[in-house]
Structure formats: C-alpha cells, structure tokens
N, C-alpha and C positions, 0 to 999 in steps of 0.2 A: 719628863711630857710633859711638852708647854702647850698653852692654850690656846683660842684665837684670841684673849687679849695681851698676850703674849708679842705674837707676832701675827699683825692682820692682816700681814699682805703683801700684796703688789695694791700699787693705789690704784681707784678704779680709773682715775682719769689716762691712768699710763696706756692699758688696756684700745684706744683710742686709735690708738696707731696699726694696728693690726686688727681693727675689729673684730674683735672676742666680748661677748654677751653675757649674761649671770648665770651662773645653772646651777643652780639650787638641788638639794635632793636628797628627800625624808631617809636618813639616816635608820629605820625604822621599815621602812618599804618597801626603801629603794626605787622613790617613784623620784623623777627627773625633772623637772622644769626651767626651761630656758626665759631669762627675762632683757628685756632689751636694753643692753649695758647707761644709755642713756636717758631710758624709762628710773632710772633706779638712781641716779645718780640725783637725776630731781626732784625726786618722791625725796631723796634724803636731806637735799637739802631745806624742802618746802617743812622739812618737820623740823628746822633744826639741828640732824643728828649729824651732819659732814657732808659728803657731799662728791667730786671727783680725788678728793685725796684722803675716802674713805679705804683701807683696804679689800681687797674684794675677801678673803676671808673675813673681815668682823661681818658680812654683808649679813650673815646669818643671824647674827643676834640679836641686829635689827627685824629680821620677819615676826606677824604682829598671826597669823591664820593658822591654827594645825593644820595637815596635809589630810587633802579630800576624800583620800581613800582610809586611812587608818584613826586618824585624830594625833598622831603628836605630833609633839613639836620640836623631834632636835632632826639640826637640822646643817648641812654642811654645804657653803657657798665655795665658788671655785668657778675658774675662768672657764666661757664656751669658744671654742677656737670654730668658729661659724661665719660663712659668705653673710650679708646680708642675703640672701636670697633664702638661703635656712642648708645650705651643701656642705658637706662640710669638707673642708681645705685638704686639697692636696698634698700625700706627705705626710 
C-alpha cells in the first residue's frame, strides 16, 4: 500500500480547468469540508509549503487543526467536483 508521500496526487493547479475545490474528510468521523482551491494554494504558498504544484492528496498532510467533531487528526484530501455555486456537476 502506498502512502500519500509516494503518491501526492494531481497538482492543485490542474483543477483550475474543471473548477474543483479541495475536499477534506475526517477518516474517524467522516465529516467533510470543502475548501476553496485558490485559498488552499495561497495558504500553502504563504507558509512556504508548496502551491499550485502540490498534489491534491498531499494537502491532507498540511492540515493543522483537528476535526471539530471528534478531535481526530486523520484526514484525507481529494478533489471536490462542484461548480462555483456549490451545486454538484451534472452527470
């Protein structure tokens, strides 16, 4: 089984073309939180941790705050394929 360090995923900047955000999921509580992709990129750049070249799966390793419901710190990150209005894309 490979770790996220071995497979950081598609670079965040690649999701600009399809308007996908970043979905964080607490693996213990299954709480989901969608983050604006451009804000994630800007925050990574400001902290000197990467930016648009950072893989989507690697974002989870930079999460500092625990889950607000359970206090857990096991987080998964993946693309959130939504439109700017927050509605799911058709099909």
